[in-house]
C-alpha positions in Angstrom: 14.8 16.1 17.7 16.4 14.6 14.6 18.6 11.6 15.1 22.3 11.8 14.3 23.1 11.0 10.7 26.3 9.2 9.7 28.3 10.5 6.7 26.8 9.4 3.5 28.5 7.1 1.0 29.6 8.5 -2.3 26.9 7.5 -4.8 27.6 6.8 -8.4 25.8 8.1 -11.4 22.4 6.6 -12.2 23.7 4.9 -15.3 26.3 3.0 -13.3 24.2 2.3 -10.2 23.8 -1.4 -9.4 20.7 -0.4 -7.3 18.9 0.8 -10.4 20.0 -2.1 -12.6 18.7 -4.6 -10.1 15.7 -2.8 -8.7 14.0 -0.9 -11.5 11.1 -2.9 -12.9 11.6 -3.6 -16.6 8.5 -3.5 -18.9 7.5 -7.0 -20.0 9.5 -8.7 -17.2 8.1 -9.9 -13.9 11.0 -11.8 -12.4 12.2 -10.5 -9.1 15.1 -12.0 -7.1 14.1 -14.8 -4.7 14.4 -13.5 -1.2 12.8 -15.1 1.9 13.6 -12.2 4.3 10.8 -10.1 5.7 10.0 -7.3 3.3 9.8 -3.6 4.3 8.6 -1.0 1.7 9.2 2.7 2.3 7.6 5.6 0.5 10.1 8.6 0.2 8.4 12.0 0.4 6.8 12.6 3.8 7.9 9.1 5.0 11.7 9.1 4.9 11.9 12.8 4.3 9.9 15.7 5.8 9.1 17.4 2.5 8.8 16.8 -1.2 12.2 15.8 -2.7 11.3 16.2 -6.3 10.6 19.9 -6.3 13.4 20.5 -3.9 15.8 18.7 -6.2 14.7 20.6 -9.3 14.8 24.1 -7.6 18.2 23.4 -6.1 19.5 22.1 -9.4 18.1 25.2 -11.2 19.9 27.5 -8.7 23.2 25.7 -8.8 23.3 25.4 -12.6 21.6 28.6 -13.7 18.3 27.1 -15.0 16.6 30.4 -14.2 14.1 30.1 -17.1 12.9 26.7 -15.7 12.6 28.2 -12.2 10.6 31.1 -13.5 8.2 28.8 -15.4 7.6 26.5 -12.5 4.7 28.5 -10.8 2.7 28.5 -14.1 3.0 24.7 -14.4 2.1 24.2 -10.7 -0.9 26.5 -11.2 -2.0 24.5 -14.2 -1.8 21.3 -12.1 -3.7 22.8 -9.1 -6.3 24.1 -11.6 -6.6 20.6 -13.0 -5.4 21.7 -16.4 -2.4 19.3 -16.1 -2.4 15.8 -14.8 0.4 14.8 -12.4 2.0 12.7 -15.1 2.1 15.7 -17.4 3.3 18.1 -14.7 6.2 15.8 -13.8 7.2 15.3 -17.4 7.1 19.0 -18.2 9.2 19.9 -15.2 11.8 17.3 -16.0 11.9 18.5 -19.6 12.4 22.1 -18.5 15.1 21.4 -15.9 16.9 18.2 -16.8 16.4 17.2 -20.4 19.7 17.3 -22.4 22.0 18.6 -19.6 25.5 17.2 -19.1 25.5 13.9 -17.2 28.3 15.3 -15.0 25.9 18.0 -13.7 23.4 15.4 -12.7 26.0 13.2 -11.0 27.5 16.2 -9.1 24.1 17.5 -8.0 23.0 14.0 -6.9 26.0 13.9 -4.6 25.4 17.4 -3.3 21.7 16.7 -2.7 22.3 13.6 -0.7 25.1 15.1 1.3 23.5 18.6 1.9 19.8 18.4 1.5 18.9 14.9 2.7 20.4 15.0 6.2 18.5 18.2 7.0 15.2 16.8 5.8 15.3 13.2 7.1 12.0 12.2 8.8 12.9 11.2 12.4 10.0 8.7 12.5 10.5 7.1 9.1 14.3 7.0 9.5 14.1 5.3 12.9 11.7 2.6 11.4 14.2 2.2 8.5 17.0 1.7 10.9 15.0 -0.9 12.8 14.5 -2.9 9.6 18.2 -2.6 8.8 19.1 -3.9 12.2 16.9 -7.0 11.6 18.5 -7.5 8.2 15.1 -7.2 6.4 14.8 -6.7 2.7 14.1 -3.0 2.1 12.6 -1.4 -1.1 12.3 2.3 -1.6 9.1 2.9 -3.6 8.6 6.4 -4.9 6.8 8.5 -7.4 9.9 10.6 -7.7 12.1 9.8 -10.7 15.1 7.6 -11.2 17.2 10.7 -11.9 18.0 11.0 -8.2 16.0 8.5 -6.1 18.6 5.6 -6.5 21.2 7.9 -5.0 19.0 8.7 -2.0 18.4 5.0 -1.6 22.1 4.3 -1.6 22.8 7.0 0.9 20.2 5.4 3.2 21.6 1.9 2.8 18.6 0.7 0.7 19.7 -1.6 -2.1 16.4 -1.8 -4.1 14.4 1.0 -5.8 11.1 1.0 -7.6 10.2 4.5 -8.9 9.1 6.6 -11.9 11.4 6.1 -14.8 12.7 8.7 -17.2 14.1 7.9 -20.6 17.8 8.0 -21.2 19.7 8.0 -24.5 23.5 7.5 -24.4 23.6 8.7 -20.8 21.5 11.8 -21.4 18.2 12.3 -19.7 15.6 12.9 -22.5 12.7 14.2 -20.3 10.0 11.7 -21.3 8.7 9.3 -18.7 8.9 5.6 -19.5 5.8 3.8 -18.4 3.4 5.1 -15.8 3.9 7.7 -13.0 4.7 5.5 -10.0 1.8 6.8 -7.9 -1.4 5.3 -6.3 -2.4 2.0 -7.8 0.5 2.3 -10.4 2.8 2.2 -7.4 1.4 -1.1 -6.3 1.4 -2.5 -9.8 5.1 -1.6 -10.2 6.0 -3.2 -6.8 4.1 -6.4 -7.7 5.9 -6.6 -11.0 9.2 -6.1 -9.2 8.4 -8.9 -6.7 6.7 -11.1 -9.3 3.9 -11.5 -6.8 0.2 -10.7 -6.8 -0.5 -12.0 -3.3 1.0 -10.1 -0.4 4.2 -11.6 1.1 4.0 -13.0 4.6 5.6 -10.8 7.2 5.7 -7.7 4.9 5.7 -4.1 6.0 4.9 -0.8 4.3 5.1 2.8 5.3 3.5 5.9 3.7 2.0 9.3 4.5 -0.6 10.1 1.9 -3.7 8.6 0.3 -1.7 7.6 -2.8 0.2 5.1 -0.5 -2.9 3.4 0.7 -3.0 0.6 -2.1 0.4 -0.6 -1.0 -0.2 -0.1 2.8 -3.4 -2.2 2.4 -1.7 -4.9 0.3 1.1 -5.8 2.8 0.6 -7.6 6.0 1.6 -4.7 8.3 0.9 -1.2 6.9 1.4 2.0 8.9 1.1 5.8 8.4 4.1 7.9 9.2 3.1 11.0 11.1 5.1 14.0 12.3 6.1 12.5 15.7 5.0 8.9 15.5 3.6 6.2 13.3 0.1 4.8 13.2 -0.6 1.2 12.1 -3.6 0.6 9.9 -6.8 -0.6 11.6 -6.4 -4.2 12.8 -2.6 -4.1 12.7 -0.7 -4.4 16.0 1.9 -1.8 16.9 4.0 -4.4 18.6 5.0 -6.1 15.3 7.0 -3.0 14.1 10.7 -2.6 14.7 10.3 0.5 16.9 12.2 1.2 20.1 11.3 4.0 22.4 14.3 6.3 23.1 
């Protein structure tokens, strides 16, 4: 049964979000803020949510703002990806271009608020969310690490009380999303590279935790001291990692 979920804070637009300004890795820079607290890194889709947030965000945006041509074209792009005609980087960029590129910033801001208030509470992962609450109670440093784009991920992070975000970046020009990705798709080994750049570390931090649900999360789970898979009803530490070290309380 899903835990109760407190009302979400009002989140600001991406352009004015301090979470993005302080947490998004900047190409060419490797300086992260000095922080001695234990570190907890959370994947988003399948770990803090029960389903893919990126496609859900785009489809709901398309329905609410009449992007019907983009919705109609989505099955063809997904088929191309499944048929290995498109790489995941290309698929993500094409979808963002079709749905988001050039739209009014107010639309994005309004939809981010709607998405965090309406969609997110219904799709919170009970296991991942409980682990997140455990780290919050112990005042650990928490980073949301996601392949989904910075169009909406920082707003989800703010709604969950997470101050730092590392995710796929999309180009903006004068507040308008352009549709092109900046840098790599934050997935697999690129996810680990972006995190290490953010932390300005190559060696794993002592007392660090990471949570994920898919093979693309394994590089990060293996890098930290305490990695764990989030499953439907429970979590499973990686081989050799003790369950007792995680902030989990049976209820």
